[in-house]
N, C-alpha and C positions, 0 to 999 in steps of 0.2 A: 504493499500500500504506499502511496506517495502523498505527503501533505503538500498541497499546492499553495495555500495561503492560510494565514491566521489573522482575520480581520479583527479590529478592536472590539472588545465586547466579551460577555460572559460565554465561554465555550464555543465561539464562533470559529469555524474553519471549513475548509474544502479539501477532500481527499479523493484520490482516484486509484482504480485497480482494474486489471484485465478481467473481462467477463466472457471471454470466448471468442470465436471467430464465426462470422455470418456465412451463409451459403455461397457468396460471392468471394470468399476469402479475406474479407476485411475484418480487422480487429474490432472488437466491440469493448467499450470502456464503460465502467460503472463509476459515477461520481456521487459521493455523499456530502450533502450540505447539512452542516450542524450549526444550530443556533439555540443556545440555552439548553432547555429540556427537550427540544425538538429536532429531529433529523429526517432527511428525505434522500432516498437513493433514486437516481435517474440513470438509465443506460442510453448509449447512443443508438442502439437499434430500436427504430420506431419512436425515438425520443420518449421512452417509456418510464413512467413512474413505477418503480419496482417496490419501494417501501416508504411509508410515512409513519414515523414512530412518535407517539404522543403520550403524555402521562394521564393516568386516571385520577379520580379524587384522593386516592391513597398515594399518589405519587409513583405508582408502578408504570414503567414504560412499556408500551406494546405497539406492534405494528397494526395499522388499521386499514391496510389495503391488501386485497388478494393479489397473488403473484406466484413467482417460481423462483427456485433457488439457483437454477442454471439457465443458460441462454436457450437450451432446447425447447423449453416450455413456451417461449415467445415466438418460436419460428414458424409455426403453422400460419398459413396466410389468412385462415378464417378465425384466428385466435386474437382477439383484441384487448385482453386484460391489460389495463394500465397504459395502453399505447396512445400516441397522438394519431388520430385518424383523419382521413381526407384524401383527395383534395375536397371531396364533398362528403361530410359525414351524413349518416343515415342513408335512406333509399331514394332513388330515382326510379320511377316505374319503367320497366322494361329497358332501362339504361338509355332511354331516348329523350331528347330534348332539342328545342329550336332556339337559336340565337341569331337575331337579325336576319331572319328568313332562311338560315342554314340549318338543316337538321343533322344532329350527331347521334351516333350509336355507341355508347359506352358499353364495354364488354361486361355482361352480366356475371355476377358470382352468386346469385341467387336465381331460382327458377323464374321469377318475375321482376327481378330488379338488380340494379348494380348497388351494393352496399359498401359504404365507407371508402369509396374510391376504387373498388375492385381489386383484382389480384396485383395490379401495379400501383396500389395506393401507397401513400407516404409512410404508412405504418410498417411496410415490409422491406425497409432499407436501413442501412446504417447512416447516420447523420454526422456532419462535422460538428465539433463542440469547442466552445471556448468558456473558460470560467471568467467571472466578473464579481464585483462588489457594488452594492448601491447603499450608500450611508452605512457602511460596515456590514450589511447583510450579505450572506454568500449566495451566489448564483451560478447557474450554467445556461449559456445560450446554445441551441442546437439549430443547425440549418441544413436544408436539403433542396435540390433542384429536381422537380418532377418534369421529365422530358415532355416535349410536344407529342401528343398522341398517346400518353400513358393511360392504359385501359380505355383508350378512345376519347379521352378529354382533350380538347384543343388548348394550344399554347404551352410554352415552357413556363412553368409555374415555380417561382422561388418562395420557399417558405422558411420561417424561423419561428422557434418557440423558446421562450426564456422562463426558466423556473427560478424564483427568488424566495428564500425562506427567512422569515423574520422571528425575532426572539419570542414574540407572543403567540407563535404557532400559525401565523398566516402564510400559506403557500400561495404566491402569486404566480399565475401562468399567463404569459403575454404572447399573442399570436400576431405574426405579420405575414402578408403574402402579397406578391406582385406577379403579373403574367404578361407574356408577349402577345396574347390573343385574348379576346373575350372568353371567359370560362366560369362555369359555376364554382363557387367557393364556400366552404363552410368547414372550419377545422375545430376539432374538439378533443378532450381528453376522456379516455374510456376506462378510467379506474373504477373498480368495484370496492366500495367502502363497507367495513363492518367495524363499528365503533366499540364493540365489545372485544375486538381483536380479531385479526384475520383467521385465526383457527377456532372461532367460537360459534360456528353454526349459523342459524337463521338470524336474519335481521328484521323479522316480522314484529318484534316488540319495540323497535326503535320508533320513537315519536317524531313525526315529520310535519313540519309546516312549510308549505310552498305558497308564496304570494303570486299565484297565478289564477286568473278568473276565467280563462278559456282553455280549451284543449282541442286537439285535432282528432276527429273521429277517423278510424281506419278500417280498411276492408280486411278480408281474411289473409291477405299478404302483407298486413301492416303498412299499407299505402294510404295516405290521407285521401279522402274523397269529397270532402266538403270544406266549407269555410269554417273557421274556429267556432266552436259551440261553448255555451256557458257551462261551467262546472257545477252550477247550482243544482243540488238534488242528485248528484251522480257520485260514483266512487272516486271521481278525480278531484273532489273538493277537499283540499288540504289547507284551506286558508286559515282555519282555526287550529290546525294541528291535531293529529290523531295517530294511533299506532299504524304502522305500514300495512300490517295484515288485517286490520279490522273490516275494510270493505272490499278486499281484494276479489271476492266472489262476484262482485258487480262489474268487473272489467271485461267479461266475456271471453277472457283467455286465461292462461295459467298464472297471471299476475299483471304487473304493470309493465307496459312497453309502449309508452304513449308520449307524444310531444305536448307539453304544457306551455302556454303562451303567456309571457310576461304581461303584467298590468301596464297600461299606457302610462308614459311619463313625459313630462314637459321638457326636460333637458337631458343631454347625453351625459354619460359618466357611469361609474360603478353604482350598482344598486343592489341591496340585499334581496335575494329571491328565495332562500330556503334556510331553514334552521332545523337541525336534527339533534335528538337527544337519546343517549342510550342509558336507560334508567339505572342499571345495576352498576356500571363503571363510572357513571357521571360524565362520561366524555360527550362533547358537543361538537358539531360542525356547522358553521355559519357560512353560507355560500353567497357570493357576490359575482355580478357580471355585467358586461356592457352589450351582451348579445340579446336577441329578442325572444328566445325560447329555450326550453330545456327538455331533453328527453329523459323522462324518469323510467328506469328499467330495474327490475327486481331479479335478475339472473335467473329468468324462467328456463332457459335452455341448459343450464348446468345440471348434470344428472348423476354425478359421482364418478364419471369416467375420467375427468380431468384431475390429475394429482398436482397439487400446488405445493407451497412451502412446507418442508418437513414431511412430504409425502401424504399430506392431508387430501382426502377426496373431497372436492368442492361439489356440494349438492345444490338442489334448487333453492333459491332464496338465500344463498350464503352471503351475498353482498348486494348493495344497491348502487346504481349509477345515477348521477346528476349531469348529464352531458349537455353543456351549454352549446347552442348552435343556431344556424339559420333553420327556417322551417324545412322539414323533410319534403322532398318532391317539388320543392319551390320553382325550379325552372319551368314546370308544367302547370303552374297555377298563377295566372296573371294577377289575381287579387292578393297573393302573398307578397311579403316584403322582397324587393329586388335582391337576388343573390348572385348577380353576374359581376365578376371582377374584370375591369377593363384596362387595357394598357394605359400606363401613365398615372394610374391610381394605386393606392395601397389599401388592402383589407386589413384593418388593425383592430384587435379586440383584447380584452382582459377578463379572466376569470380567477376568483380567489376562493380557496378552500381554507377556512380559518378554523383551526382546531382549538378547543377549549375544554373547560371542565366546570361542573356545577357541584 
């Protein structure tokens, strides 16, 4: 392990170590950001959040994200745990969309959609990395160039993701993207959280509040098919806070895998959109973003066949995801917010996962 820097402050440092070799023969590096009682591990393959360690109310430190002990767990192209996904997160129906009168056919990696950028998505490559500090807080910036035509998407798209960890447990994730041609863009982090600890089973008793008053109804293939609907009187109403599992039977599927729409706001900037409490440990997670929507997912497809850290089998509802993003299938819905990144402009957004305790 190499210590790269020791910023001023209590226990602040950045270290790095080798984490294996990717299928293209590139070395993969793991960076550990430490700030006070908190630490986060990020690997260059997929700009992936591998671990996020936080204290509980008794001061016990535990990892609160699902993941793997070795690179092999992150290599399958349909495995998104902890990764940065894109160039377009979530689904585009049939992989087909039209920009300025020209129709594109992105290569599907699901029977009816291209998901998370397809097989040539940004999560399936090793990124360049540079460490940095901001007001003494440790950070790492990762960058990748997605080639023109990757998975059928137009334009050479240059993306960067920066992780910055503060002493108070706030993990900032900043996204930037530019493109040589108009292209759909939506980047997100696909971490699975379990505030009781990544080895602690179901998240159904976590109490979640989400400040979203609308959601996108989906068809059997999880593709949105209407304008946003009110959450009032539905299983998707988390505005007052409730255990994740309480109304899960009302989703129509095996759990939550739906896009919730942020409440309207007058000004740009970070806004709090979610707060999660794990009652036994006392751990909390407060989430902020500049993006317009969040995909709330409860690991419905984990079935115990995937072995994670320490050989633990990850079963259904072992974690929850709060994937901030543009609206899914937005290129095919003129009434959704515009998601087309054009040459000469920059797509720039921030999401914060702020760990705490009560």
